[in-house]
TORKOL-4160 file (C-alpha; in steps of 0.2 Angstrom, whole numbers, padded with zeros to 4 digits, m for minus):
208
<pt num="1" X="m0863" Y="0213" Z="0180"/>
<pt num="2" X="m0845" Y="0213" Z="0172"/>
<pt num="3" X="m0848" Y="0231" Z="0167"/>
<pt num="4" X="m0842" Y="0242" Z="0181"/>
<pt num="5" X="m0848" Y="0259" Z="0174"/>
<pt num="6" X="m0866" Y="0257" Z="0178"/>
<pt num="7" X="m0861" Y="0253" Z="0196"/>
<pt num="8" X="m0850" Y="0268" Z="0197"/>
<pt num="9" X="m0864" Y="0278" Z="0190"/>
<pt num="10" X="m0875" Y="0272" Z="0204"/>
<pt num="11" X="m0862" Y="0276" Z="0217"/>
<pt num="12" X="m0859" Y="0293" Z="0210"/>
<pt num="13" X="m0878" Y="0297" Z="0210"/>
<pt num="14" X="m0878" Y="0291" Z="0228"/>
<pt num="15" X="m0864" Y="0303" Z="0232"/>
<pt num="16" X="m0873" Y="0317" Z="0223"/>
<pt num="17" X="m0890" Y="0314" Z="0232"/>
<pt num="18" X="m0881" Y="0313" Z="0248"/>
<pt num="19" X="m0872" Y="0330" Z="0245"/>
<pt num="20" X="m0889" Y="0338" Z="0241"/>
<pt num="21" X="m0895" Y="0346" Z="0258"/>
<pt num="22" X="m0913" Y="0342" Z="0253"/>
<pt num="23" X="m0910" Y="0324" Z="0254"/>
<pt num="24" X="m0906" Y="0324" Z="0272"/>
<pt num="25" X="m0889" Y="0330" Z="0279"/>
<pt num="26" X="m0896" Y="0347" Z="0283"/>
<pt num="27" X="m0911" Y="0340" Z="0292"/>
<pt num="28" X="m0899" Y="0328" Z="0302"/>
<pt num="29" X="m0888" Y="0343" Z="0307"/>
<pt num="30" X="m0903" Y="0354" Z="0312"/>
<pt num="31" X="m0911" Y="0340" Z="0322"/>
<pt num="32" X="m0894" Y="0337" Z="0331"/>
<pt num="33" X="m0892" Y="0355" Z="0335"/>
<pt num="34" X="m0909" Y="0357" Z="0341"/>
<pt num="35" X="m0907" Y="0342" Z="0353"/>
<pt num="36" X="m0889" Y="0346" Z="0356"/>
<pt num="37" X="m0883" Y="0328" Z="0353"/>
<pt num="38" X="m0871" Y="0321" Z="0340"/>
<pt num="39" X="m0880" Y="0304" Z="0344"/>
<pt num="40" X="m0896" Y="0311" Z="0336"/>
<pt num="41" X="m0886" Y="0316" Z="0320"/>
<pt num="42" X="m0881" Y="0297" Z="0319"/>
<pt num="43" X="m0898" Y="0291" Z="0323"/>
<pt num="44" X="m0906" Y="0302" Z="0310"/>
<pt num="45" X="m0895" Y="0294" Z="0296"/>
<pt num="46" X="m0905" Y="0278" Z="0297"/>
<pt num="47" X="m0923" Y="0284" Z="0293"/>
<pt num="48" X="m0916" Y="0296" Z="0280"/>
<pt num="49" X="m0907" Y="0282" Z="0271"/>
<pt num="50" X="m0922" Y="0270" Z="0273"/>
<pt num="51" X="m0935" Y="0282" Z="0267"/>
<pt num="52" X="m0924" Y="0286" Z="0252"/>
<pt num="53" X="m0920" Y="0268" Z="0248"/>
<pt num="54" X="m0939" Y="0263" Z="0249"/>
<pt num="55" X="m0943" Y="0278" Z="0237"/>
<pt num="56" X="m0930" Y="0273" Z="0223"/>
<pt num="57" X="m0934" Y="0254" Z="0226"/>
<pt num="58" X="m0953" Y="0258" Z="0221"/>
<pt num="59" X="m0948" Y="0268" Z="0206"/>
<pt num="60" X="m0937" Y="0253" Z="0200"/>
<pt num="61" X="m0951" Y="0241" Z="0204"/>
<pt num="62" X="m0962" Y="0251" Z="0192"/>
<pt num="63" X="m0949" Y="0251" Z="0179"/>
<pt num="64" X="m0947" Y="0232" Z="0181"/>
<pt num="65" X="m0966" Y="0230" Z="0179"/>
<pt num="66" X="m0967" Y="0240" Z="0164"/>
<pt num="67" X="m0952" Y="0232" Z="0157"/>
<pt num="68" X="m0962" Y="0216" Z="0157"/>
<pt num="69" X="m0974" Y="0222" Z="0144"/>
<pt num="70" X="m0965" Y="0235" Z="0134"/>
<pt num="71" X="m0950" Y="0234" Z="0123"/>
<pt num="72" X="m0934" Y="0242" Z="0127"/>
<pt num="73" X="m0936" Y="0258" Z="0116"/>
<pt num="74" X="m0954" Y="0261" Z="0121"/>
<pt num="75" X="m0948" Y="0259" Z="0140"/>
<pt num="76" X="m0934" Y="0271" Z="0137"/>
<pt num="77" X="m0945" Y="0284" Z="0128"/>
<pt num="78" X="m0958" Y="0283" Z="0142"/>
<pt num="79" X="m0945" Y="0286" Z="0156"/>
<pt num="80" X="m0937" Y="0300" Z="0146"/>
<pt num="81" X="m0953" Y="0309" Z="0144"/>
<pt num="82" X="m0957" Y="0308" Z="0162"/>
<pt num="83" X="m0940" Y="0313" Z="0168"/>
<pt num="84" X="m0939" Y="0328" Z="0155"/>
<pt num="85" X="m0957" Y="0333" Z="0160"/>
<pt num="86" X="m0951" Y="0333" Z="0179"/>
<pt num="87" X="m0935" Y="0343" Z="0174"/>
<pt num="88" X="m0945" Y="0355" Z="0164"/>
<pt num="89" X="m0958" Y="0358" Z="0179"/>
<pt num="90" X="m0943" Y="0361" Z="0191"/>
<pt num="91" X="m0935" Y="0372" Z="0178"/>
<pt num="92" X="m0950" Y="0383" Z="0176"/>
<pt num="93" X="m0958" Y="0383" Z="0194"/>
<pt num="94" X="m0943" Y="0378" Z="0205"/>
<pt num="95" X="m0944" Y="0366" Z="0220"/>
<pt num="96" X="m0958" Y="0376" Z="0228"/>
<pt num="97" X="m0968" Y="0362" Z="0235"/>
<pt num="98" X="m0957" Y="0356" Z="0248"/>
<pt num="99" X="m0962" Y="0343" Z="0262"/>
<pt num="100" X="m0961" Y="0351" Z="0279"/>
<pt num="101" X="m0958" Y="0342" Z="0295"/>
<pt num="102" X="m0955" Y="0349" Z="0312"/>
<pt num="103" X="m0939" Y="0348" Z="0321"/>
<pt num="104" X="m0948" Y="0338" Z="0335"/>
<pt num="105" X="m0952" Y="0324" Z="0323"/>
<pt num="106" X="m0947" Y="0306" Z="0328"/>
<pt num="107" X="m0938" Y="0294" Z="0318"/>
<pt num="108" X="m0954" Y="0287" Z="0309"/>
<pt num="109" X="m0958" Y="0305" Z="0304"/>
<pt num="110" X="m0941" Y="0308" Z="0297"/>
<pt num="111" X="m0941" Y="0292" Z="0287"/>
<pt num="112" X="m0958" Y="0297" Z="0279"/>
<pt num="113" X="m0951" Y="0314" Z="0276"/>
<pt num="114" X="m0936" Y="0307" Z="0267"/>
<pt num="115" X="m0947" Y="0295" Z="0257"/>
<pt num="116" X="m0958" Y="0310" Z="0251"/>
<pt num="117" X="m0943" Y="0321" Z="0247"/>
<pt num="118" X="m0934" Y="0308" Z="0237"/>
<pt num="119" X="m0951" Y="0304" Z="0228"/>
<pt num="120" X="m0956" Y="0322" Z="0224"/>
<pt num="121" X="m0938" Y="0326" Z="0218"/>
<pt num="122" X="m0938" Y="0311" Z="0206"/>
<pt num="123" X="m0922" Y="0303" Z="0214"/>
<pt num="124" X="m0926" Y="0286" Z="0208"/>
<pt num="125" X="m0929" Y="0291" Z="0190"/>
<pt num="126" X="m0910" Y="0296" Z="0189"/>
<pt num="127" X="m0906" Y="0278" Z="0192"/>
<pt num="128" X="m0916" Y="0271" Z="0178"/>
<pt num="129" X="m0903" Y="0272" Z="0164"/>
<pt num="130" X="m0889" Y="0264" Z="0174"/>
<pt num="131" X="m0901" Y="0250" Z="0180"/>
<pt num="132" X="m0908" Y="0247" Z="0162"/>
<pt num="133" X="m0890" Y="0246" Z="0156"/>
<pt num="134" X="m0885" Y="0233" Z="0170"/>
<pt num="135" X="m0900" Y="0222" Z="0165"/>
<pt num="136" X="m0895" Y="0222" Z="0147"/>
<pt num="137" X="m0877" Y="0219" Z="0151"/>
<pt num="138" X="m0882" Y="0204" Z="0162"/>
<pt num="139" X="m0892" Y="0197" Z="0147"/>
<pt num="140" X="m0909" Y="0200" Z="0156"/>
<pt num="141" X="m0922" Y="0201" Z="0142"/>
<pt num="142" X="m0932" Y="0217" Z="0144"/>
<pt num="143" X="m0947" Y="0207" Z="0141"/>
<pt num="144" X="m0943" Y="0197" Z="0156"/>
<pt num="145" X="m0938" Y="0210" Z="0168"/>
<pt num="146" X="m0943" Y="0199" Z="0183"/>
<pt num="147" X="m0925" Y="0192" Z="0182"/>
<pt num="148" X="m0918" Y="0209" Z="0184"/>
<pt num="149" X="m0925" Y="0211" Z="0202"/>
<pt num="150" X="m0909" Y="0205" Z="0210"/>
<pt num="151" X="m0899" Y="0218" Z="0200"/>
<pt num="152" X="m0912" Y="0232" Z="0205"/>
<pt num="153" X="m0910" Y="0227" Z="0223"/>
<pt num="154" X="m0891" Y="0228" Z="0222"/>
<pt num="155" X="m0893" Y="0245" Z="0213"/>
<pt num="156" X="m0903" Y="0251" Z="0228"/>
<pt num="157" X="m0890" Y="0245" Z="0240"/>
<pt num="158" X="m0875" Y="0253" Z="0231"/>
<pt num="159" X="m0884" Y="0269" Z="0228"/>
<pt num="160" X="m0890" Y="0270" Z="0246"/>
<pt num="161" X="m0873" Y="0265" Z="0253"/>
<pt num="162" X="m0864" Y="0279" Z="0244"/>
<pt num="163" X="m0878" Y="0292" Z="0248"/>
<pt num="164" X="m0877" Y="0287" Z="0267"/>
<pt num="165" X="m0858" Y="0288" Z="0267"/>
<pt num="166" X="m0858" Y="0306" Z="0260"/>
<pt num="167" X="m0873" Y="0312" Z="0271"/>
<pt num="168" X="m0864" Y="0305" Z="0287"/>
<pt num="169" X="m0848" Y="0314" Z="0282"/>
<pt num="170" X="m0856" Y="0331" Z="0278"/>
<pt num="171" X="m0868" Y="0330" Z="0293"/>
<pt num="172" X="m0855" Y="0326" Z="0306"/>
<pt num="173" X="m0842" Y="0339" Z="0298"/>
<pt num="174" X="m0855" Y="0353" Z="0299"/>
<pt num="175" X="m0862" Y="0348" Z="0316"/>
<pt num="176" X="m0845" Y="0346" Z="0324"/>
<pt num="177" X="m0834" Y="0359" Z="0316"/>
<pt num="178" X="m0842" Y="0371" Z="0303"/>
<pt num="179" X="m0859" Y="0375" Z="0309"/>
<pt num="180" X="m0874" Y="0380" Z="0300"/>
<pt num="181" X="m0870" Y="0399" Z="0301"/>
<pt num="182" X="m0854" Y="0396" Z="0290"/>
<pt num="183" X="m0865" Y="0389" Z="0276"/>
<pt num="184" X="m0873" Y="0405" Z="0272"/>
<pt num="185" X="m0857" Y="0411" Z="0263"/>
<pt num="186" X="m0854" Y="0395" Z="0254"/>
<pt num="187" X="m0871" Y="0389" Z="0249"/>
<pt num="188" X="m0873" Y="0380" Z="0232"/>
<pt num="189" X="m0889" Y="0380" Z="0223"/>
<pt num="190" X="m0893" Y="0362" Z="0222"/>
<pt num="191" X="m0910" Y="0365" Z="0215"/>
<pt num="192" X="m0903" Y="0370" Z="0199"/>
<pt num="193" X="m0890" Y="0356" Z="0199"/>
<pt num="194" X="m0904" Y="0344" Z="0202"/>
<pt num="195" X="m0914" Y="0350" Z="0188"/>
<pt num="196" X="m0899" Y="0349" Z="0176"/>
<pt num="197" X="m0896" Y="0331" Z="0182"/>
<pt num="198" X="m0914" Y="0326" Z="0179"/>
<pt num="199" X="m0913" Y="0334" Z="0161"/>
<pt num="200" X="m0897" Y="0325" Z="0158"/>
<pt num="201" X="m0904" Y="0308" Z="0163"/>
<pt num="202" X="m0919" Y="0311" Z="0151"/>
<pt num="203" X="m0907" Y="0315" Z="0137"/>
<pt num="204" X="m0897" Y="0300" Z="0140"/>
<pt num="205" X="m0912" Y="0289" Z="0139"/>
<pt num="206" X="m0917" Y="0297" Z="0123"/>
<pt num="207" X="m0901" Y="0295" Z="0114"/>
<pt num="208" X="m0895" Y="0278" Z="0121"/>
């Protein structure tokens, strides 16, 4: 774990995921405005972060399991093909199949929504290169990936913490000062950025 760059990458991806409205802050703001409560905005952050963390943890668990039976290059190729396929799908069809949850949903429903959104967007797949790099840096043989479980859990924690911090900052700023109406003139197309990020992740796995 002496190599700091994979950890910075995990935190950076967490910040990127947090800035994406599809990952939760827009929903937290809308729910807070609907119920006219800043407390609801704060409470919404917990299930959003939990659902996201469970989603990426499941992806990393699958990578760990396959890493026990595949050599490093085959694992990289399999992950790269999956990620590039998902990026290609989003590039052609866009993010059309969104998960819909009503504004009256409870915290459990919000956690489920966050989990499904992160899973359908391939959020956990973006962490694969950094986690694989950490496992190798820590001398964990790719054929014995069970020893990398603590690293994977730490990666989930770092990533989720960074994401939660960004979501909290944006959600409270929009709820308290900016308002949703002002976003109409300053909207960023995160769907395209997300697709490009997925593609970049797949390419990194192919050439590394």
